C-alpha positions in Angstrom: -1.7 -0.9 15.1 -4.4 -3.3 16.3 -2.7 -5.9 18.5 -5.4 -8.5 17.8 -6.4 -10.2 14.6 -9.7 -8.9 13.1 -12.0 -9.7 10.2 -14.9 -7.8 8.8 -18.3 -7.9 10.3 -19.9 -8.0 6.9 -19.0 -8.0 3.2 -17.8 -4.8 1.5 -18.4 -4.2 -2.2 -16.8 -1.3 -4.0 -16.6 -0.7 -7.8 -14.3 1.6 -9.6 -11.8 1.9 -12.5 -8.4 0.3 -12.5 -5.8 3.0 -12.8 -3.6 1.2 -15.3 -5.9 -1.3 -17.0 -8.8 1.2 -17.4 -11.4 -1.4 -16.7 -14.4 -1.1 -14.4 -13.7 -3.6 -11.6 -15.8 -4.7 -8.6 -13.9 -5.6 -5.4 -15.7 -7.6 -2.7 -13.9 -7.8 0.7 -15.1 -10.9 2.5 -14.7 -12.0 6.1 -12.4 -15.0 6.4 -11.5 -17.6 8.9 -8.0 -17.9 7.4 -5.1 -15.7 8.5 -3.8 -13.4 5.8 -5.1 -11.4 2.9 -5.8 -13.3 -0.3 -6.9 -12.0 -3.7 -9.3 -14.1 -5.7 -9.6 -13.5 -9.5 -13.3 -14.3 -10.0 -13.0 -13.5 -13.7 -10.5 -16.3 -14.4 -11.2 -20.0 -14.7 -11.0 -21.7 -11.4 -10.9 -18.4 -9.4 -7.1 -18.5 -8.8 -5.9 -17.1 -5.5 -3.0 -14.8 -5.0 -1.7 -14.3 -1.4 -0.6 -10.9 -0.3 3.0 -11.9 0.1 6.2 -10.0 -0.9 7.7 -13.1 -2.5 4.9 -12.9 -5.2 5.8 -9.4 -6.3 6.4 -9.6 -10.0 6.5 -6.0 -11.1 6.9 -2.6 -9.4 6.3 -0.3 -12.4 4.2 2.5 -10.9 2.3 -0.1 -8.8 2.9 -3.4 -6.9 1.8 -6.3 -9.0 1.5 -9.8 -7.5 1.7 -13.0 -9.6 0.7 -16.6 -8.8 1.1 -18.8 -11.8 -0.7 -17.0 -14.7 -2.9 -15.0 -12.4 -1.9 -11.4 -11.4 -3.3 -8.6 -9.4 -2.0 -5.0 -9.6 -2.2 -1.8 -7.6 -2.6 -3.6 -4.3 -0.8 -1.0 -2.1 -3.6 1.3 -1.0 -6.0 -1.4 0.0 -3.3 -3.5 1.7 -2.2 -0.4 3.8 -5.8 0.1 4.9 -6.3 -3.5 5.9 -2.9 -4.0 7.6 -2.9 -0.8 9.5 -6.4 -1.4 10.8 -5.6 -5.0 11.7 -8.0 -6.7 9.2 -5.7 -9.6 8.5 -8.4 -12.2 7.9 -9.8 -11.1 4.5 -10.6 -12.4 1.1 -10.6 -9.8 -1.7 -12.6 -11.1 -4.7 -11.9 -9.1 -7.9 -13.6 -9.4 -11.3 -10.6 -7.9 -13.0 -6.8 -7.6 -12.9 -6.4 -4.6 -10.6 -7.7 -3.2 -7.3 -9.9 -0.1 -8.1 -8.0 3.1 -7.6 -11.1 5.0 -6.3 -10.0 8.6 -5.5 -6.3 7.8 -5.6 -6.0 7.4 -1.8 -6.9 4.8 0.8 -9.7 7.0 2.3 -12.6 5.1 0.8 -11.2 1.8 1.9 -10.9 3.0 5.4 -14.4 4.4 5.4 -15.7 1.1 4.1 -13.9 -0.9 6.8 -15.3 1.4 9.5 -18.8 1.2 8.0 -18.7 -2.6 7.8 -17.3 -2.9 11.3 -14.6 -5.3 12.5 -14.9 -8.5 14.5 -11.9 -8.7 16.7 -10.6 -12.3 17.1 -9.2 -13.7 20.3 -5.6 -14.4 19.1 -3.0 -11.6 19.3 -1.1 -10.7 16.1 2.6 -11.6 16.1 5.1 -8.8 16.5 8.3 -8.5 14.4 11.3 -6.4 15.1 14.5 -5.7 13.2 17.7 -7.4 14.6 19.9 -4.7 13.0 19.7 -1.7 10.7 19.0 -2.7 7.1 20.0 -0.2 4.4 19.4 -0.2 0.6 20.4 2.5 -1.7 20.9 3.3 -5.4 22.3 6.7 -6.2 20.2 9.3 -4.3 17.4 6.8 -3.6 17.5 5.0 -0.3 15.4 3.0 2.2 16.6 2.4 5.7 15.0 0.3 8.5 16.4 0.5 12.1 15.2 -1.1 15.3 12.5 0.8 17.1 9.9 0.1 19.7 7.0 1.4 17.5 6.2 1.6 13.8 7.5 4.9 12.7 7.8 6.1 9.1 9.9 9.0 7.7 9.6 9.9 4.1 11.5 12.5 2.1 10.6 13.5 -1.5 12.0 15.8 -4.1 10.2 16.8 -7.4 11.0 19.5 -10.0 8.3 21.9 -9.0 8.9 25.3 -7.4 5.8 24.7 -5.1 7.1 21.3 -4.1 10.8 21.1 -3.8 12.0 19.0 -1.0 9.3 17.8 1.5 9.3 15.3 4.3 6.7 13.6 6.6 7.4 11.7 9.8 4.9 9.9 12.0 4.4 7.0 14.4 1.7 4.8 12.8 -1.3 3.3 14.5 -4.8 2.8 13.1 -6.1 6.2 14.1 -3.1 8.1 12.8 -3.1 6.1 9.5 -6.8 6.7 8.9 -6.5 10.5 9.7 -3.1 11.5 8.5 -2.0 9.1 5.8 -5.0 7.4 4.1 -6.5 10.6 2.5 -3.3 11.4 0.6 -3.8 10.9 -3.1 -1.6 9.5 -5.8 -0.1 12.1 -8.2 1.4 12.5 -11.7 3.7 15.2 -13.0 2.4 16.6 -16.2 5.5 15.5 -18.2 5.0 11.9 -17.1 1.6 11.6 -18.9 2.8 10.8 -22.4 5.5 8.3 -21.4 3.1 6.5 -19.1 0.4 6.4 -21.7 2.8 5.2 -24.4 3.8 2.4 -22.1 0.2 1.3 -21.8 -0.2 2.5 -18.2 -2.7 4.9 -16.5 -5.5 4.1 -19.0 -7.9 4.7 -16.2 -6.2 7.8 -14.9 -8.2 11.0 -14.5 -8.4 14.1 -12.4 -10.9 12.2 -10.2 -8.3 9.7 -9.1 -5.0 11.5 -9.2 -3.4 14.9 -8.6 -1.9 16.3 -11.8 1.1 18.4 -11.0 1.6 21.1 -13.7 4.2 23.9 -13.5 1.5 26.2 -12.2 0.2 24.0 -9.4 -1.9 20.9 -8.5 -5.1 20.0 -10.4 -7.2 20.3 -7.2 -6.7 21.8 -3.7 -4.3 20.0 -1.4 -5.7 17.8 1.3 -2.4 18.4 3.2 0.3 20.9 2.5 2.7 17.8 2.4 0.3 15.5 0.6 3.0 14.1 -1.7 5.3 12.6 1.0 2.2 11.5 2.9 1.1 9.5 -0.2 4.6 8.0 -0.4 4.1 6.9 3.2 0.9 5.3 2.2 2.6 3.4 -0.6 5.4 2.4 1.7 3.0 0.9 4.3 1.0 -0.9 1.6 4.2 -2.5 0.2 5.7 -3.4 3.6 2.4 -5.1 4.6 3.4 -7.8 2.1 6.2 -8.8 4.4 3.6 -10.2 6.8 1.4 -12.8 5.2 0.9 -14.2 8.7 -0.7 -10.9 9.7 2.2 -9.7 11.9 2.8 -6.2 13.1 6.1 -4.4 12.7 8.1 -2.4 15.2 10.8 -0.5 13.3 11.6 2.9 12.0 11.5 3.0 8.2 13.1 5.9 6.4 12.4 6.2 2.6 14.2 8.9 0.6 13.0 9.5 -3.0 11.8 5.9 -2.9 8.9 4.0 -4.5 7.6 0.5 -5.1 10.9 -0.8 -6.6 13.1 0.4 -3.7 10.6 -0.9 -1.2 10.8 -4.3 -2.8 14.6 -4.1 -2.9 14.7 -3.3 0.8 12.4 -6.2 1.7 14.8 -8.5 -0.3 17.7 -7.1 1.6 15.9 -7.7 5.0 15.2 -11.3 4.0 18.7 -11.9 2.7 20.1 -10.7 6.0 17.5 -12.6 8.1 16.9 -9.3 9.8 13.3 -9.8 11.1 12.7 -11.6 14.3 9.3 -12.6 15.7 9.3 -11.5 19.3 5.7 -12.4 20.4 2.5 -14.1 19.5 
């Protein structure tokens, strides 16, 4: 990960559908002098601001949703992973709707936009955080573990009821180059039998084969980008959620292991880490 703070050289503007709300939304990523990533709801009176902070997570139902007062922003994980892993921790994200656009279901377009806009590296180094001790959270066969480590390493294990999927895993040491190449392109996915329950719950109103892999009994709706695209996408979600632990723009050195996990377990693990005062700032 970039050891120094950075902001964008120029504004980025991207429009797309919100996966769950189904609205067309424009996101403008703006250079900022303030440390941290802040969402601004330009469609609401007073343009309320919502900081990218784990303490503001209000819901984890198939996305991370942040709330500050009456203002919310949903599906933050892909964009936050792209910004955090590339070191762009001075950024305002202006949205004219309640959700970050899903784009193609991955973080690839965000990474390409960041590269195209360019980054202005600032003089101050980003703080580094380590774990004092192992932190474990589990519920049945779902678990998230964090252990002390000298780099940021993520290991993800998934299991889904498809003969062509079964049990898969992905393990990698994360830096900006690895994230952009090996994690960012992995797309979100939906099992065919999930469609009706999600739609009945008022979710995935903007979902389509252009922004998600549909996993039927016979195979995926489009060719894989990676043979293990499913656990890679879970690694993307994990990084986007964990980025919320560091509103001060910090970097993490730890080994995170997520087994059959998702946004809710990620949030529960962060609560457990906070409850145990497990993170220590070791450098500026």
